[in-house]
N, C-alpha and C positions, 0 to 999 in steps of 0.2 A: 423424215423417213428413218426407220430403224436400220441399224447397220446390218442386220441379218438379211434384210431384203436386197442388199447389194451383193450378196454372195452369188457365186456362179454354180449352177444356172439360176438366174433370177426368177425364171418362170416357176420353179419349185419353191425356192426359198421365200418368195413374197407370199405365196399361198400358205406355206407352212406358218409364217409369222402371223398371217391373218387368222389361222386356226388357233394359234396360242392365245389370241385375244377373245376367243369365244369359250365360255365355260362349257365343259363336256365331260364331267366325271361320269362313270358308269352309273346308270339309274336316273340321270338328270340330263336328258339329251334334247329337250325342246328347243333350246337356243341354237345348238349346232345343226339340228335338222332344218330349222327355218333358214339358217345361214346358207346351207347347201342348196336348198330349194331356190333361194334368191339368187345364188350364184349361177345355177343352171339356167334360170330365166334370163339373167344378165348376159350370158355368153351364147344364148340361142340354141341350147340343146334341150331335148325332151327331159324333164325331171319330175319325179313324183315320189311320194312316200307310200310304201306298200303296207298291207295290213299287219306286217310284222315290225313296222317302224323303221325298216331299212329305207335308204334313199337310193333310187335307181336313176342313172343317166343313160340316155341313148343318143349316139352321134352317128349319122349316116356315113357310108363309105365315101372316100374321095372319088370323084368321077373317074370311071374306068377300073375301080377296085371293088365293084359290087359283088364280083364272083369269088372273092376271097373268103376263107373261113372267118366266122365271127369270133371276136375276142371279147371276153369279159374281164375287165380289170377289177380286182376285189381288194378291199381294205376295210378296217372297222373304224367307226367314228369316235368311240369312247376311249377314255384314258384312265389309267389307274391313279387315284387321288392319294398320293403320299406326300407328307411334308415333314420338315424337321420339327422337333418338339417346341421350339421357340417361335415358329412361324405363325403369324396371324392369318395366313391365307385362307380364304373361303372358296372352295372349288366350285360352288354353285353360283357364285357371283363375280369372282375376281379373275382377271386375266393372268395367265402365266407370264413370268418375266424372264424371257430367254436372253442369253448374252453369249458373246464369243470369248472363249478361253483358248487362245492359240489355235490348234487345229480342230477344236471341238466346239459344238454349240451345247450349252448347258442351261439350266434354269436356276433361278434364285430360290433356294430352300424348298423346292418342290420337285416332283416328277416333271419331266420336260414335255411328255406327250408326243415324242417322236415315234413312239409305239402307240398308234400306228399313223400318227399325223403326217409323217413323210410319205407314206403310201397314199393317203388321201390327197395330199398336196400334188403328188405326181398325177393322180387321176384328174385333178382340177386342171393341171397344165395341159394334159392331153385334150380335155374337153374345150379349152378356150383357144388352143393354137390352131389357127386356120391354115397354117403352112404345112402341117403334118400330112404325110401320105399314109393311108391306112384303109383297110376294109371296114365292115360294120363293127362298131365298138360300143359295148355296153359297159356300165360301171355299176357295181354293187357295193355300196358302202353300208356296212351292217351295224346294227344296234347292239349295245351291251355284250360285246364279245368277251370282255374281261370278267363278266359275271354270268356264267351259265350259257354263254353263246346264244342268247335269246333270239337275236335277229335271224341267224341261219337255221336254228332249230324250228322256227316258225315260217321259214321262207316258203312262199306259195309255189306250188307246182305250175309249170307252164309260163312262169314270169320271165325266165331267161331264155334267150334264143341263140346264144353263141355256141361255138364248138370247142373253144379253148378257154381255159381259165388261168389267168396270171394273178396269183395271190401275191400282194406286195407287202407281206408281213414277216419277211425273214430278216434277221438282224446281223448277218455277216456277208459283206460284199464279196462276190466271187463264188459263193456257195449257191447251189441250185437244189432246193429241197424237193424231194419226190415222195416223202413219207413222214408221218408224224404220229405222236402218241394219241391214244384216246384217253378219256378221263371220266371220273365220276365223283360227285360230292358226297362225302360221308359225314353225317351229323349225328352226334350222340347227345341226348338230353336227359335230364332228370330233375324233377321238382322235389323240393324238400321243405320241411318245416324248420324254420330258423329257431334257434334257442337264445335265451338271454345271455348277454355278456356279463361277466363279473364286474360290477361297477367300480371295484377297486383296481382293476387291471389298467395298464397303459395300452396304447395302440401305436403302431408304426406303419407307415407306408413305405414299402421297399420297391424301388424302381430299378429295373435292369434296362439299359438303353445304350445307344451308340453303336449298335451292331450294323453291319452292312445291309442286312436284308437281302432282297434280290428276287429274281424270277424263279418260281419254284419248278419250272421246267428246264430252263436254260442253265441254271446255276446250282441246282440241287446237289450236284456231284462235287462241288468245290470245297465242302467242309465248312461252310459259313455257319455261324452260330444261330440257333433257333431260340429266341428269347423264352418261349414257353418251356422248352426242354432244359434249358440252362437254369431257369428260375426254380423248377421243381426240385433240383438237387439242393439248392440253398434252403428252400422251404422245408423239405423233409428233415434236414439236419436241425433247422431252427425249432421245429416241433419236438425233436428228440432231445435237444440240448438245452433249450431255454423255456420249455413249457408253452411255446407259442400255440395259438389257435388261429385258424383261417377264418377271416371275416368276408373277404372278397378277392377276386382275381380277374384281371382284365389284361389280355395279351393278344396282340395282332389285330388286323382289321380287314385283310383281304385274303381269300382262300388261295389265290395264285401268287401271293407274295410271302417270302420267308419272313416271319415276324421279327422285327428289329427292336421291339420294345414290349415289356410286360411289367405290370405293377400289381402288387398284392398288398392287402391290409391285413396285418396280424395283430392279435391282442396277446398280452403276456403279463406276468407279474412285473410291477414297476422295477423291482430290484434286479430284473434280468435284462433290462433294456440295454445296458452297457455291454453285457455279454453278447447280445444279438448284434450290436454294432461291430464288435470285434470279430464275430463270426462272418459278417458281411465283408469286412476288410480282408479276411483270410480267403474267402471264396473269390473275391475280386482278383486277388493275386493269383489264385489257381487258374481262373478263367483266362487271365492275361497270358499266363504261361502256356496253357493248353492250346489257345487259339492263335498264338503268335506264329507266323506273321499275317495270318488271314484277317484277324480282327484287331485293329490298332486303337480303337476308341471306346473300348468297353467301359461302361459306368455302372456301378452297383451302389446305390445310395439308400440311406435310411433316414426317414423324416418322421419325427413324432407328430401325431395327429390326434384329434379328438376321438375318444373311445366310442366306437359304434355301439348302439343298443343291442344289436343282434349279431350272431355269427353262425357258422356252419356247425351242426352237431358233430361231436368228436368222432363217432363211428363212421359217418359219411365222409368227413374230412379225410380220414385215413384211407378210405376206399378211393376217393378222388385223387389223392396224392399218388397212390399206387398205380392207378390207371394212367395218369399222365406220365409217370415214370416208365411204365411198361409199353405205352403206345408206340408203335413203330413210326419212325420219322426218318426221312432221307432215302437213299438209294436202297432198293429191295433186290434188284438184279440188273446186270448189264445185258445187252443183246449178245447172245453167244456168237453170232457171226460178225458183229461189229463191237468189239470189246471196249471201244472208246466211247460208245453211246449208251446212255442209260435206257434200259427197257422199262423198268417198273419202279415207281417211287411213291412216297406219300409225304405230305407237308402238313404237320400239325399247326395249322395257320392261326386259329382263333380259339381262345378260351375265355368264356365269360361265366363267372360264378358270383352271384349276388342276389339278395332279396328273394331267396327261396327258389332260384332257378339256376340250372347248370346247362351250358351248351358248349360242346367242343366240335369244331368244324375243320375238316380235313379235305384236301384235294388229292385223290389218287390218280396217277397217270400210268399208262402202260401202252406199249405198241402191240401187246398180245392180250386178247380177250380173256384167255384162261388165267393168265398171271394177274390181270386186273381183278378178276373174281377171287383169286387166291388171296390177294392182299386185302380186299374188302372183307372177306371172311376172317382173316387174321385180326383185323381191327374190330369187327363185330364181336369176336370171341373175347377180346380184351375188355371192351366196354361192357359186354354182358355180365362179366364177372363182378362188375361194380353195380349191377342192377340198372344199367342205363338203357334207354330206348335208342335203337340205331336205325337210321334211315339212309338209303342210298338214292340219290336223285341226280337229275341232269346228266345221265349217262350218255356219252357219245363214243362212237367207235374210232379206232385208229385209221390212218390213211395208209393203205398198202402201196408200197413202191411199184412203179412201172418203169423199169430202166429202159424200155423200148419206146418210150414216149416220143412222138414226133416233135412236139414243141420243145422238149428237152434237147433233142438233137439240134434243132435250129438255134436255140439259145447258146449251146456250147460252141457251135460253129461261128455264130456272130461274135461271141465273146473272144474267141481265139483270133478272129480276123481284126477285131478292134484293138485288142490289148496285148496280143502276142503271147498269150499264155493260156493254159488250160483251166477251165472252170472246175470246181469241185462239186461232185454229186453227193448229196448228203441226206441222211434220215435223221430227224431231230426228236428230242424228247418233249419239246414244247407241244402244246395242243393247238393245231391250226384249224381254221374253219373249213379247210378243203375237204376233210373227211365227211363232214355233215352235208356239204354241198353235193359231194359225189353220191351220197346216199339218196339224194333227190334228183340228181342229174347225172346218172352213171355213165353217160356217153362222153362226158367232158374229158379233155386231155389237159392235165393240170401240172403246173410247176409253181413253186414259190421262190421269190427273190426279193432283194432289197438292199439298201445301203447299210453300212455298219453302224450299229448302236451298241452301247455298253451299259450294263446295269439298269435295264428297263425295270419298272415297278419299284424303283428306289429314288431317293432324292439326289443321287449322283448320276442319274440317267444322262447320257450324252450321245450326240450324233457326230460321227466323223465327217467333217466337211468335205474332204477330198474324195469321198466315195459317192457323193450324190451326183456329181457331174457324169462319171462313167455309167452310173445306174441309168441316168436319163438318156445318155447316148445309146445304150443297149436297148432300152425300151423303145426309143424312136425307130431304130434300125430294124428291130424285130417286128414291130407293127407294119413297117413298110414291106417286109419280106414274108409275111404270113402266106402260106400256100393257098392255092385255089381249093374250092370245095371238091 
């Protein structure tokens, strides 16, 4: 038995450990879907996969509680697949390797998947516990939340019957979220005709890595390094000072994760290689000074490689460097009424330039539709100046706060009674599925809560053990005290 399964409360931790053993990266959910369907059958609740690839559980009310309002417990089954550069982990086939580090649960060289595995584990605990007192309970475990919110965007009408939605995807215990940002994916593309490389030139691969990365909603305001935006500063000077030419660029791998690594291949006259290495050393020193103490492990390395046969034409190269430099990244505006909460931001998450194709992928977030549109048009204007095609897809609205929510009032009351302190009502910059669900089921009374996680979407993701037990206590007590219809 793994040591994690012995943590308190065991009903959640044993289910969470079981989830870590089932591959579930976004886009590859067949194994976790079957696992959840088998679990539902095993514990004797109704379980099915809907047309949107979500898993739905239904558990009837405890005798005498049939007249209570129905509760929908909601979490997402997929996880962000990030790993350290030296990790051989295959997210489609390999189990996560969780371990206990003092007061935290972490994973070995990968994301942990506590986002949103702990929410799913809590749902499983509710479904299997015959001693709980509750009214009618449903569970909606959604597909591919981390990539375009596919499951909720395609959620069928009429599938859910409850009156209250408890989203279990908030990452700070004691906070009760009643509003979140909307988002839209912005993609800029351009095809080009490669040109021949001078066969007498040398080539180098420059790698920037060791950054913290992070969640582009929760941590965008912390000043963490974006590998793409840092790399462009070096590349531009390398072109100016060493006659370098761009052959390829690959940075980032998930729209909702701040990119922690980027690598470019440059060609240049052989006699200038040493000068480029010296330039890289200077930039590394600059980056280390600029980002201290936020980024402590920045690496900028230069490796001589075989000279590629083709490269980016010089006039396009300059346009692409300019557009990466000019592209907005980070906080665009704070909420005027909540100056400690980001209102609008963008994350220049992914850049791929190679073999005649260019793609730059950004996630724009905002709690205001007009400001979201403003930032999208800002990005379009930037990319259009480089002749790039711009598409905005996967648009979802923000979640408007309802401070008079009945379920919020109950949660705050129960929290104060259980723990002797007031809960914090919050609006967050992260994108939660609540807004999309409310668009389809506008009658629902919605709050999001969860135990404390840190650094989701990174290889340092961790779950605070001491917050899981009170989270479970509050969930149980709230289900028992749900008001009548």
